[in-house]
All heavy atoms as TSV, in Angstrom:
chain	resi	resn	atom	element	x	y	z
A	1	MET	N	N	0.863	-1.165	-0.008
A	1	MET	CA	C	0.000	0.005	0.007
A	1	MET	C	C	0.903	1.226	-0.004
A	1	MET	O	O	1.677	1.449	0.921
A	1	MET	CB	C	-0.907	-0.022	1.227
A	1	MET	CG	C	-1.827	1.166	1.318
A	1	MET	SD	S	-2.903	1.117	2.758
A	1	MET	CE	C	-4.270	0.231	2.091
A	2	LYS	N	N	0.800	2.008	-1.043
A	2	LYS	CA	C	1.654	3.171	-1.165
A	2	LYS	C	C	1.141	4.370	-0.385
A	2	LYS	O	O	1.920	5.159	0.139
A	2	LYS	CB	C	1.805	3.567	-2.639
A	2	LYS	CG	C	2.583	2.575	-3.432
A	2	LYS	CD	C	2.787	3.044	-4.863
A	2	LYS	CE	C	3.608	2.044	-5.619
A	2	LYS	NZ	N	3.914	2.485	-6.955
A	3	LYS	N	N	-0.160	4.497	-0.319
A	3	LYS	CA	C	-0.744	5.666	0.348
A	3	LYS	C	C	-1.727	5.220	1.425
A	3	LYS	O	O	-2.645	4.440	1.161
A	3	LYS	CB	C	-1.463	6.539	-0.682
A	3	LYS	CG	C	-1.926	7.856	-0.128
A	3	LYS	CD	C	-2.546	8.700	-1.215
A	3	LYS	CE	C	-3.057	10.010	-0.642
A	3	LYS	NZ	N	-3.725	10.818	-1.652
A	4	MET	N	N	-1.520	5.673	2.637
A	4	MET	CA	C	-2.387	5.320	3.747
A	4	MET	C	C	-3.707	6.085	3.624
A	4	MET	O	O	-3.693	7.290	3.385
A	4	MET	CB	C	-1.709	5.689	5.065
A	4	MET	CG	C	-2.479	5.292	6.291
A	4	MET	SD	S	-2.601	3.540	6.563
A	4	MET	CE	C	-0.959	3.174	7.084
A	5	PRO	N	N	-4.856	5.400	3.744
A	5	PRO	CA	C	-6.129	6.114	3.685
A	5	PRO	C	C	-6.216	7.193	4.783
A	5	PRO	O	O	-5.730	7.003	5.882
A	5	PRO	CB	C	-7.173	5.009	3.916
A	5	PRO	CG	C	-6.489	3.761	3.531
A	5	PRO	CD	C	-5.043	3.959	3.874
A	6	LYS	N	N	-6.847	8.296	4.447
A	6	LYS	CA	C	-6.951	9.409	5.396
A	6	LYS	C	C	-7.692	9.011	6.672
A	6	LYS	O	O	-7.388	9.501	7.754
A	6	LYS	CB	C	-7.638	10.610	4.748
A	6	LYS	CG	C	-6.783	11.313	3.727
A	6	LYS	CD	C	-7.491	12.520	3.184
A	6	LYS	CE	C	-6.645	13.188	2.124
A	6	LYS	NZ	N	-7.283	14.360	1.565
A	7	ARG	N	N	-8.663	8.126	6.552
A	7	ARG	CA	C	-9.425	7.732	7.742
A	7	ARG	C	C	-8.532	7.027	8.747
A	7	ARG	O	O	-8.789	7.040	9.930
A	7	ARG	CB	C	-10.606	6.864	7.374
A	7	ARG	CG	C	-10.214	5.521	6.796
A	7	ARG	CD	C	-11.440	4.674	6.502
A	7	ARG	NE	N	-11.097	3.513	5.739
A	7	ARG	CZ	C	-10.591	2.396	6.267
A	7	ARG	NH1	N	-10.385	2.314	7.547
A	7	ARG	NH2	N	-10.318	1.363	5.505
A	8	ASP	N	N	-7.458	6.394	8.279
A	8	ASP	CA	C	-6.576	5.688	9.186
A	8	ASP	C	C	-5.614	6.614	9.902
A	8	ASP	O	O	-5.154	6.324	11.003
A	8	ASP	CB	C	-5.762	4.624	8.429
A	8	ASP	CG	C	-6.638	3.484	7.934
A	8	ASP	OD1	O	-7.741	3.316	8.478
A	8	ASP	OD2	O	-6.202	2.777	7.027
A	9	THR	N	N	-5.266	7.729	9.283
A	9	THR	CA	C	-4.291	8.636	9.902
A	9	THR	C	C	-4.939	9.832	10.576
A	9	THR	O	O	-4.444	10.299	11.591
A	9	THR	CB	C	-3.286	9.147	8.847
A	9	THR	OG1	O	-3.999	9.812	7.796
A	9	THR	CG2	C	-2.475	8.004	8.274
A	10	ALA	N	N	-6.050	10.302	10.036
A	10	ALA	CA	C	-6.658	11.519	10.564
A	10	ALA	C	C	-7.974	11.231	11.316
A	10	ALA	O	O	-8.468	12.092	12.025
A	10	ALA	CB	C	-6.934	12.509	9.441
A	11	GLY	N	N	-8.541	10.046	11.141
A	11	GLY	CA	C	-9.796	9.736	11.806
A	11	GLY	C	C	-11.002	10.312	11.082
A	11	GLY	O	O	-12.121	10.223	11.569
A	12	LYS	N	N	-10.790	10.887	9.904
A	12	LYS	CA	C	-11.900	11.443	9.130
A	12	LYS	C	C	-12.291	10.433	8.054
A	12	LYS	O	O	-11.465	10.048	7.237
A	12	LYS	CB	C	-11.495	12.768	8.497
A	12	LYS	CG	C	-11.189	13.835	9.523
A	12	LYS	CD	C	-10.759	15.115	8.888
A	12	LYS	CE	C	-10.430	16.149	9.962
A	12	LYS	NZ	N	-9.886	17.369	9.395
A	13	CYS	N	N	-13.520	10.055	8.067
A	13	CYS	CA	C	-13.986	9.010	7.175
A	13	CYS	C	C	-14.980	9.564	6.175
A	13	CYS	O	O	-15.853	10.353	6.526
A	13	CYS	CB	C	-14.629	7.909	8.003
A	13	CYS	SG	S	-15.211	6.557	6.985
A	14	VAL	N	N	-14.850	9.131	4.939
A	14	VAL	CA	C	-15.797	9.488	3.891
A	14	VAL	C	C	-16.430	8.200	3.393
A	14	VAL	O	O	-15.728	7.255	3.059
A	14	VAL	CB	C	-15.077	10.212	2.717
A	14	VAL	CG1	C	-16.047	10.512	1.602
A	14	VAL	CG2	C	-14.425	11.486	3.219
A	15	GLY	N	N	-17.738	8.151	3.366
A	15	GLY	CA	C	-18.431	6.935	2.946
A	15	GLY	C	C	-18.774	6.072	4.155
A	15	GLY	O	O	-18.985	6.570	5.268
A	16	GLU	N	N	-18.840	4.777	3.933
A	16	GLU	CA	C	-19.193	3.866	5.022
A	16	GLU	C	C	-17.981	3.570	5.885
A	16	GLU	O	O	-16.978	3.006	5.434
A	16	GLU	CB	C	-19.733	2.543	4.467
A	16	GLU	CG	C	-20.123	1.596	5.561
A	16	GLU	CD	C	-20.577	0.242	5.052
A	16	GLU	OE1	O	-20.675	0.068	3.832
A	16	GLU	OE2	O	-20.850	-0.619	5.884
A	17	CYS	N	N	-18.060	3.934	7.132
A	17	CYS	CA	C	-16.981	3.646	8.100
A	17	CYS	C	C	-17.650	3.004	9.311
A	17	CYS	O	O	-18.567	3.553	9.882
A	17	CYS	CB	C	-16.276	4.925	8.513
A	17	CYS	SG	S	-15.429	5.721	7.151
A	18	ARG	N	N	-17.145	1.847	9.658
A	18	ARG	CA	C	-17.701	1.142	10.782
A	18	ARG	C	C	-16.601	0.773	11.759
A	18	ARG	O	O	-15.495	0.446	11.368
A	18	ARG	CB	C	-18.400	-0.133	10.315
A	18	ARG	CG	C	-19.556	0.142	9.395
A	18	ARG	CD	C	-20.098	-1.106	8.770
A	18	ARG	NE	N	-20.590	-2.039	9.779
A	18	ARG	CZ	C	-21.023	-3.253	9.490
A	18	ARG	NH1	N	-21.051	-3.671	8.248
A	18	ARG	NH2	N	-21.439	-4.040	10.437
A	19	ASP	N	N	-16.953	0.816	13.029
A	19	ASP	CA	C	-16.027	0.401	14.069
A	19	ASP	C	C	-16.374	-1.040	14.414
A	19	ASP	O	O	-17.203	-1.307	15.273
A	19	ASP	CB	C	-16.169	1.325	15.288
A	19	ASP	CG	C	-15.099	1.057	16.326
A	19	ASP	OD1	O	-14.403	0.052	16.214
A	19	ASP	OD2	O	-15.002	1.876	17.267
A	20	ARG	N	N	-15.746	-1.984	13.722
A	20	ARG	CA	C	-16.074	-3.384	13.872
A	20	ARG	C	C	-15.744	-3.906	15.270
A	20	ARG	O	O	-16.430	-4.783	15.789
A	20	ARG	CB	C	-15.341	-4.226	12.814
A	20	ARG	CG	C	-15.696	-3.840	11.388
A	20	ARG	CD	C	-17.110	-4.142	11.029
A	20	ARG	NE	N	-17.316	-5.579	11.040
A	20	ARG	CZ	C	-18.501	-6.155	11.160
A	20	ARG	NH1	N	-19.581	-5.430	11.275
A	20	ARG	NH2	N	-18.599	-7.462	11.182
A	21	VAL	N	N	-14.707	-3.378	15.894
A	21	VAL	CA	C	-14.342	-3.813	17.231
A	21	VAL	C	C	-15.437	-3.412	18.227
A	21	VAL	O	O	-15.907	-4.226	19.021
A	21	VAL	CB	C	-12.988	-3.222	17.655
A	21	VAL	CG1	C	-12.686	-3.543	19.096
A	21	VAL	CG2	C	-11.883	-3.726	16.743
A	22	LEU	N	N	-15.863	-2.158	18.157
A	22	LEU	CA	C	-16.912	-1.697	19.050
A	22	LEU	C	C	-18.220	-2.428	18.809
A	22	LEU	O	O	-18.923	-2.791	19.750
A	22	LEU	CB	C	-17.123	-0.179	18.891
A	22	LEU	CG	C	-18.126	0.466	19.817
A	22	LEU	CD1	C	-17.720	0.277	21.270
A	22	LEU	CD2	C	-18.270	1.941	19.515
A	23	GLU	N	N	-18.550	-2.695	17.545
A	23	GLU	CA	C	-19.777	-3.438	17.244
A	23	GLU	C	C	-19.709	-4.844	17.831
A	23	GLU	O	O	-20.689	-5.338	18.390
A	23	GLU	CB	C	-19.968	-3.519	15.727
A	23	GLU	CG	C	-20.335	-2.207	15.083
A	23	GLU	CD	C	-20.396	-2.299	13.567
A	23	GLU	OE1	O	-20.445	-3.434	13.028
A	23	GLU	OE2	O	-20.377	-1.248	12.915
A	24	GLY	N	N	-18.558	-5.491	17.723
A	24	GLY	CA	C	-18.413	-6.837	18.280
A	24	GLY	C	C	-18.534	-6.816	19.797
A	24	GLY	O	O	-19.144	-7.707	20.383
A	25	GLU	N	N	-17.942	-5.801	20.446
A	25	GLU	CA	C	-18.044	-5.699	21.895
A	25	GLU	C	C	-19.505	-5.524	22.329
A	25	GLU	O	O	-19.939	-6.119	23.309
A	25	GLU	CB	C	-17.215	-4.545	22.406
A	25	GLU	CG	C	-15.723	-4.782	22.331
A	25	GLU	CD	C	-14.912	-3.565	22.711
A	25	GLU	OE1	O	-15.503	-2.492	22.978
A	25	GLU	OE2	O	-13.676	-3.667	22.722
A	26	ARG	N	N	-20.225	-4.715	21.600
A	26	ARG	CA	C	-21.648	-4.498	21.928
A	26	ARG	C	C	-22.436	-5.794	21.754
A	26	ARG	O	O	-23.300	-6.108	22.577
A	26	ARG	CB	C	-22.225	-3.409	21.046
A	26	ARG	CG	C	-21.784	-2.023	21.437
A	26	ARG	CD	C	-22.429	-0.971	20.582
A	26	ARG	NE	N	-21.932	0.352	20.908
A	26	ARG	CZ	C	-21.884	1.351	20.060
A	26	ARG	NH1	N	-22.327	1.197	18.828
A	26	ARG	NH2	N	-21.426	2.516	20.434
A	27	ASP	N	N	-22.156	-6.541	20.671
A	27	ASP	CA	C	-22.864	-7.799	20.427
A	27	ASP	C	C	-22.581	-8.806	21.550
A	27	ASP	O	O	-23.489	-9.474	22.042
A	27	ASP	CB	C	-22.448	-8.402	19.083
A	27	ASP	CG	C	-22.954	-7.581	17.912
A	27	ASP	OD1	O	-23.869	-6.748	18.109
A	27	ASP	OD2	O	-22.449	-7.788	16.786
A	28	ARG	N	N	-21.320	-8.921	21.926
A	28	ARG	CA	C	-20.975	-9.864	22.997
A	28	ARG	C	C	-21.586	-9.445	24.329
A	28	ARG	O	O	-22.068	-10.276	25.079
A	28	ARG	CB	C	-19.439	-9.974	23.120
A	28	ARG	CG	C	-18.819	-10.763	21.974
A	28	ARG	CD	C	-17.356	-11.001	22.178
A	28	ARG	NE	N	-16.569	-9.769	22.116
A	28	ARG	CZ	C	-16.152	-9.185	21.006
A	28	ARG	NH1	N	-16.483	-9.681	19.845
A	28	ARG	NH2	N	-15.440	-8.094	21.052
A	29	GLN	N	N	-21.571	-8.146	24.611
A	29	GLN	CA	C	-22.170	-7.676	25.867
A	29	GLN	C	C	-23.668	-7.901	25.882
A	29	GLN	O	O	-24.224	-8.303	26.918
A	29	GLN	CB	C	-21.862	-6.194	26.083
A	29	GLN	CG	C	-22.284	-5.686	27.460
A	29	GLN	CD	C	-21.583	-6.407	28.576
A	29	GLN	OE1	O	-20.364	-6.525	28.585
A	29	GLN	NE2	N	-22.323	-6.859	29.554
A	30	SER	N	N	-24.331	-7.713	24.764
A	30	SER	CA	C	-25.777	-7.950	24.728
A	30	SER	C	C	-26.070	-9.438	24.908
A	30	SER	O	O	-27.059	-9.796	25.558
A	30	SER	CB	C	-26.400	-7.416	23.441
A	30	SER	OG	O	-25.965	-8.156	22.317
A	31	ALA	N	N	-25.225	-10.315	24.373
A	31	ALA	CA	C	-25.410	-11.756	24.576
A	31	ALA	C	C	-25.213	-12.108	26.039
A	31	ALA	O	O	-25.952	-12.944	26.580
A	31	ALA	CB	C	-24.422	-12.540	23.704
A	32	ILE	N	N	-24.262	-11.492	26.700
A	32	ILE	CA	C	-24.038	-11.720	28.127
A	32	ILE	C	C	-25.225	-11.243	28.924
A	32	ILE	O	O	-25.703	-11.916	29.817
A	32	ILE	CB	C	-22.748	-11.032	28.592
A	32	ILE	CG1	C	-21.527	-11.725	27.997
A	32	ILE	CG2	C	-22.660	-11.012	30.113
A	32	ILE	CD1	C	-20.230	-10.994	28.197
A	33	ASP	N	N	-25.738	-10.062	28.576
A	33	ASP	CA	C	-26.885	-9.511	29.304
A	33	ASP	C	C	-28.142	-10.370	29.120
A	33	ASP	O	O	-28.933	-10.500	30.038
A	33	ASP	CB	C	-27.158	-8.078	28.836
A	33	ASP	CG	C	-26.049	-7.119	29.228
A	33	ASP	OD1	O	-25.258	-7.457	30.130
A	33	ASP	OD2	O	-25.956	-6.039	28.604
A	34	LYS	N	N	-28.316	-10.969	27.956
A	34	LYS	CA	C	-29.486	-11.802	27.695
A	34	LYS	C	C	-29.409	-13.139	28.413
A	34	LYS	O	O	-30.425	-13.794	28.598
A	34	LYS	CB	C	-29.641	-12.056	26.187
A	34	LYS	CG	C	-30.086	-10.840	25.411
A	34	LYS	CD	C	-30.167	-11.162	23.944
A	34	LYS	CE	C	-30.479	-9.922	23.130
A	34	LYS	NZ	N	-30.457	-10.195	21.681
A	35	SER	N	N	-28.215	-13.545	28.830
A	35	SER	CA	C	-28.051	-14.869	29.435
A	35	SER	C	C	-28.645	-14.930	30.850
A	35	SER	O	O	-28.838	-16.012	31.383
A	35	SER	CB	C	-26.593	-15.270	29.481
A	35	SER	OG	O	-25.892	-14.465	30.408
A	36	LYS	N	N	-28.891	-13.794	31.471
A	36	LYS	CA	C	-29.486	-13.737	32.809
A	36	LYS	C	C	-28.646	-14.452	33.869
A	36	LYS	O	O	-29.147	-14.914	34.857
A	36	LYS	CB	C	-30.908	-14.294	32.813
A	36	LYS	CG	C	-31.819	-13.692	31.791
A	36	LYS	CD	C	-32.608	-12.568	32.345
A	36	LYS	CE	C	-33.731	-12.198	31.416
A	36	LYS	NZ	N	-33.613	-10.974	30.753
A	37	MET	N	N	-27.357	-14.554	33.623
A	37	MET	CA	C	-26.457	-15.195	34.590
A	37	MET	C	C	-26.061	-14.195	35.656
A	37	MET	O	O	-25.948	-13.009	35.387
A	37	MET	CB	C	-25.206	-15.728	33.902
A	37	MET	CG	C	-25.456	-16.862	32.955
A	37	MET	SD	S	-25.913	-18.373	33.776
A	37	MET	CE	C	-24.391	-18.768	34.575
A	38	SER	N	N	-25.835	-14.683	36.839
A	38	SER	CA	C	-25.375	-13.856	37.934
A	38	SER	C	C	-23.869	-13.992	38.047
A	38	SER	O	O	-23.337	-15.100	38.158
A	38	SER	CB	C	-26.033	-14.277	39.234
A	38	SER	OG	O	-25.478	-13.571	40.307
A	39	TYR	N	N	-23.178	-12.881	37.997
A	39	TYR	CA	C	-21.731	-12.907	38.069
A	39	TYR	C	C	-21.219	-12.388	39.425
A	39	TYR	O	O	-20.074	-12.043	39.546
A	39	TYR	CB	C	-21.130	-12.073	36.929
A	39	TYR	CG	C	-21.448	-12.666	35.580
A	39	TYR	CD1	C	-22.479	-12.147	34.817
A	39	TYR	CD2	C	-20.749	-13.758	35.104
A	39	TYR	CE1	C	-22.787	-12.698	33.593
A	39	TYR	CE2	C	-21.034	-14.319	33.887
A	39	TYR	CZ	C	-22.050	-13.783	33.123
A	39	TYR	OH	O	-22.361	-14.328	31.910
A	40	SER	N	N	-22.068	-12.393	40.415
A	40	SER	CA	C	-21.658	-11.880	41.726
A	40	SER	C	C	-20.933	-12.939	42.551
A	40	SER	O	O	-20.239	-12.649	43.499
A	40	SER	CB	C	-22.874	-11.376	42.492
A	40	SER	OG	O	-23.803	-12.421	42.673
A	41	THR	N	N	-21.101	-14.223	42.175
A	41	THR	CA	C	-20.422	-15.304	42.906
A	41	THR	C	C	-19.066	-15.573	42.291
A	41	THR	O	O	-18.876	-15.406	41.084
A	41	THR	CB	C	-21.259	-16.589	42.872
A	41	THR	OG1	O	-21.456	-16.973	41.527
A	41	THR	CG2	C	-22.622	-16.374	43.556
A	42	PRO	N	N	-18.111	-16.011	43.089
A	42	PRO	CA	C	-16.778	-16.320	42.540
A	42	PRO	C	C	-16.826	-17.546	41.621
A	42	PRO	O	O	-17.732	-18.377	41.725
A	42	PRO	CB	C	-15.928	-16.592	43.772
A	42	PRO	CG	C	-16.855	-16.831	44.880
A	42	PRO	CD	C	-18.164	-16.160	44.531
A	43	ALA	N	N	-15.856	-17.634	40.753
A	43	ALA	CA	C	-15.785	-18.764	39.821
A	43	ALA	C	C	-15.473	-20.044	40.580
A	43	ALA	O	O	-14.870	-20.024	41.644
A	43	ALA	CB	C	-14.731	-18.497	38.767
A	44	GLU	N	N	-15.870	-21.175	39.975
A	44	GLU	CA	C	-15.588	-22.467	40.591
A	44	GLU	C	C	-14.083	-22.724	40.565
A	44	GLU	O	O	-13.379	-22.256	39.687
A	44	GLU	CB	C	-16.295	-23.567	39.823
A	44	GLU	CG	C	-17.794	-23.448	39.802
A	44	GLU	CD	C	-18.421	-24.521	38.909
A	44	GLU	OE1	O	-17.682	-25.358	38.371
A	44	GLU	OE2	O	-19.638	-24.511	38.779
A	45	LYS	N	N	-13.603	-23.502	41.515
A	45	LYS	CA	C	-12.207	-23.883	41.539
A	45	LYS	C	C	-11.945	-24.918	40.442
A	45	LYS	O	O	-12.799	-25.782	40.198
A	45	LYS	CB	C	-11.808	-24.459	42.877
A	45	LYS	CG	C	-11.625	-23.431	43.965
A	45	LYS	CD	C	-11.005	-24.074	45.179
A	45	LYS	CE	C	-10.614	-23.011	46.166
A	45	LYS	NZ	N	-9.917	-23.565	47.311
A	46	SER	N	N	-10.796	-24.851	39.847
A	46	SER	CA	C	-10.431	-25.850	38.856
A	46	SER	C	C	-10.068	-27.161	39.550
A	46	SER	O	O	-9.688	-27.153	40.731
A	46	SER	CB	C	-9.286	-25.357	37.994
A	46	SER	OG	O	-8.158	-25.127	38.797
A	47	PRO	N	N	-10.176	-28.268	38.848
A	47	PRO	CA	C	-9.848	-29.563	39.477
A	47	PRO	C	C	-8.406	-29.588	39.970
A	47	PRO	O	O	-7.543	-28.884	39.448
A	47	PRO	CB	C	-10.055	-30.574	38.337
A	47	PRO	CG	C	-10.902	-29.879	37.341
A	47	PRO	CD	C	-10.659	-28.430	37.487
A	48	GLU	N	N	-8.144	-30.442	40.947
A	48	GLU	CA	C	-6.831	-30.502	41.574
A	48	GLU	C	C	-5.729	-30.851	40.574
A	48	GLU	O	O	-4.640	-30.311	40.646
A	48	GLU	CB	C	-6.870	-31.562	42.705
A	48	GLU	CG	C	-5.628	-31.607	43.556
A	48	GLU	CD	C	-5.421	-30.369	44.400
A	48	GLU	OE1	O	-6.413	-29.747	44.801
A	48	GLU	OE2	O	-4.261	-30.041	44.667
A	49	TRP	N	N	-6.027	-31.753	39.628
A	49	TRP	CA	C	-4.986	-32.179	38.697
A	49	TRP	C	C	-4.496	-31.036	37.802
A	49	TRP	O	O	-3.388	-31.059	37.323
A	49	TRP	CB	C	-5.436	-33.362	37.851
A	49	TRP	CG	C	-6.569	-33.048	36.908
A	49	TRP	CD1	C	-7.898	-33.135	37.179
A	49	TRP	CD2	C	-6.446	-32.591	35.563
A	49	TRP	NE1	N	-8.622	-32.755	36.085
A	49	TRP	CE2	C	-7.759	-32.418	35.080
A	49	TRP	CE3	C	-5.390	-32.307	34.725
A	49	TRP	CZ2	C	-8.014	-31.994	33.779
A	49	TRP	CZ3	C	-5.653	-31.883	33.434
A	49	TRP	CH2	C	-6.950	-31.728	32.971
A	50	THR	N	N	-5.327	-30.019	37.619
A	50	THR	CA	C	-4.901	-28.904	36.777
A	50	THR	C	C	-3.904	-28.000	37.480
A	50	THR	O	O	-3.145	-27.300	36.830
A	50	THR	CB	C	-6.090	-28.068	36.315
A	50	THR	OG1	O	-6.751	-27.526	37.472
A	50	THR	CG2	C	-7.075	-28.879	35.510
A	51	ARG	N	N	-3.892	-28.028	38.781
A	51	ARG	CA	C	-2.953	-27.178	39.538
A	51	ARG	C	C	-1.606	-27.854	39.753
A	51	ARG	O	O	-0.630	-27.210	40.083
A	51	ARG	CB	C	-3.557	-26.800	40.886
A	51	ARG	CG	C	-4.724	-25.838	40.712
A	51	ARG	CD	C	-5.272	-25.497	42.034
A	51	ARG	NE	N	-6.020	-26.660	42.539
A	51	ARG	CZ	C	-7.168	-26.616	43.140
A	51	ARG	NH1	N	-7.719	-25.470	43.373
A	51	ARG	NH2	N	-7.779	-27.695	43.527
A	52	LYS	N	N	-1.540	-29.170	39.557
A	52	LYS	CA	C	-0.307	-29.891	39.813
A	52	LYS	C	C	0.322	-30.430	38.525
A	52	LYS	O	O	1.175	-31.314	38.594
A	52	LYS	CB	C	-0.597	-31.049	40.759
A	52	LYS	CG	C	-0.987	-30.582	42.143
A	52	LYS	CD	C	-1.124	-31.723	43.076
A	52	LYS	CE	C	-1.451	-31.193	44.465
A	52	LYS	NZ	N	-1.555	-32.255	45.445
A	53	ARG	N	N	-0.069	-29.940	37.392
A	53	ARG	CA	C	0.495	-30.423	36.131
A	53	ARG	C	C	1.941	-29.939	35.987
A	53	ARG	O	O	2.271	-28.830	36.305
A	53	ARG	CB	C	-0.315	-29.924	34.945
A	53	ARG	CG	C	-1.586	-30.697	34.761
A	53	ARG	CD	C	-2.370	-30.248	33.575
A	53	ARG	NE	N	-1.525	-30.086	32.419
A	53	ARG	CZ	C	-1.822	-29.283	31.409
A	53	ARG	NH1	N	-2.929	-28.594	31.432
A	53	ARG	NH2	N	-1.020	-29.157	30.397
A	54	ASN	N	N	2.778	-30.827	35.474
A	54	ASN	CA	C	4.166	-30.482	35.244
A	54	ASN	C	C	4.564	-30.869	33.821
A	54	ASN	O	O	5.704	-31.204	33.549
A	54	ASN	CB	C	5.050	-31.209	36.275
A	54	ASN	CG	C	6.430	-30.578	36.361
A	54	ASN	OD1	O	6.628	-29.469	35.909
A	54	ASN	ND2	N	7.356	-31.306	36.934
A	55	ASP	N	N	3.594	-30.872	32.922
A	55	ASP	CA	C	3.837	-31.270	31.542
A	55	ASP	C	C	4.523	-30.140	30.780
A	55	ASP	O	O	4.283	-28.975	31.036
A	55	ASP	CB	C	2.506	-31.600	30.835
A	55	ASP	CG	C	1.768	-32.725	31.518
A	55	ASP	OD1	O	2.416	-33.509	32.211
A	55	ASP	OD2	O	0.541	-32.783	31.371
A	56	PRO	N	N	5.331	-30.497	29.788
A	56	PRO	CA	C	5.941	-29.466	28.946
A	56	PRO	C	C	4.876	-28.855	28.044
A	56	PRO	O	O	3.841	-29.461	27.780
A	56	PRO	CB	C	6.988	-30.235	28.140
A	56	PRO	CG	C	6.485	-31.642	28.110
A	56	PRO	CD	C	5.779	-31.846	29.416
A	57	PRO	N	N	5.106	-27.626	27.577
A	57	PRO	CA	C	4.132	-26.982	26.687
A	57	PRO	C	C	3.902	-27.843	25.433
A	57	PRO	O	O	4.822	-28.417	24.872
A	57	PRO	CB	C	4.797	-25.676	26.307
A	57	PRO	CG	C	5.843	-25.446	27.335
A	57	PRO	CD	C	6.245	-26.777	27.848
A	58	GLY	N	N	2.657	-27.944	25.026
A	58	GLY	CA	C	2.311	-28.675	23.815
A	58	GLY	C	C	2.132	-30.171	24.044
A	58	GLY	O	O	1.936	-30.902	23.088
A	59	SER	N	N	2.197	-30.646	25.267
A	59	SER	CA	C	2.083	-32.095	25.510
A	59	SER	C	C	0.668	-32.608	25.214
A	59	SER	O	O	0.494	-33.794	24.972
A	59	SER	CB	C	2.482	-32.433	26.944
A	59	SER	OG	O	1.569	-31.828	27.850
A	60	LEU	N	N	-0.296	-31.754	25.275
A	60	LEU	CA	C	-1.673	-32.167	24.994
A	60	LEU	C	C	-2.075	-31.893	23.539
A	60	LEU	O	O	-3.231	-31.975	23.162
A	60	LEU	CB	C	-2.660	-31.434	25.921
A	60	LEU	CG	C	-2.473	-31.720	27.409
A	60	LEU	CD1	C	-3.406	-30.867	28.220
A	60	LEU	CD2	C	-2.688	-33.188	27.693
A	61	GLY	N	N	-1.090	-31.533	22.698
A	61	GLY	CA	C	-1.345	-31.260	21.296
A	61	GLY	C	C	-1.418	-29.775	21.031
A	61	GLY	O	O	-1.289	-28.952	21.940
A	62	GLY	N	N	-1.595	-29.422	19.808
A	62	GLY	CA	C	-1.675	-28.033	19.440
A	62	GLY	C	C	-0.307	-27.400	19.321
A	62	GLY	O	O	0.723	-28.072	19.346
A	63	ARG	N	N	-0.282	-26.114	19.156
A	63	ARG	CA	C	0.980	-25.408	18.990
A	63	ARG	C	C	1.435	-24.800	20.296
A	63	ARG	O	O	0.635	-24.539	21.187
A	63	ARG	CB	C	0.818	-24.301	17.940
A	63	ARG	CG	C	0.607	-24.863	16.563
A	63	ARG	CD	C	0.795	-23.796	15.576
A	63	ARG	NE	N	-0.502	-23.189	15.307
A	63	ARG	CZ	C	-0.656	-22.112	14.591
A	63	ARG	NH1	N	0.372	-21.508	14.039
A	63	ARG	NH2	N	-1.836	-21.623	14.359
A	64	ILE	N	N	2.706	-24.557	20.395
A	64	ILE	CA	C	3.280	-23.970	21.600
A	64	ILE	C	C	3.147	-22.460	21.529
A	64	ILE	O	O	3.365	-21.834	20.547
A	64	ILE	CB	C	4.741	-24.364	21.754
A	64	ILE	CG1	C	4.832	-25.867	21.884
A	64	ILE	CG2	C	5.345	-23.699	22.965
A	64	ILE	CD1	C	6.230	-26.409	21.935
């Protein structure tokens, strides 16, 4: 890209400009609000074996 669009450097947008990050945050927050879950209680403790693992990274598969 030889020339940076003006909306990226100056924040001035011509035409359709959307803040996809903000839209995604709003969508996720509305999904959380619709779930009617109570977040006032602390999270459950993880199982004991997860706190005592000594495996090298990637031992369960996937990338490091």
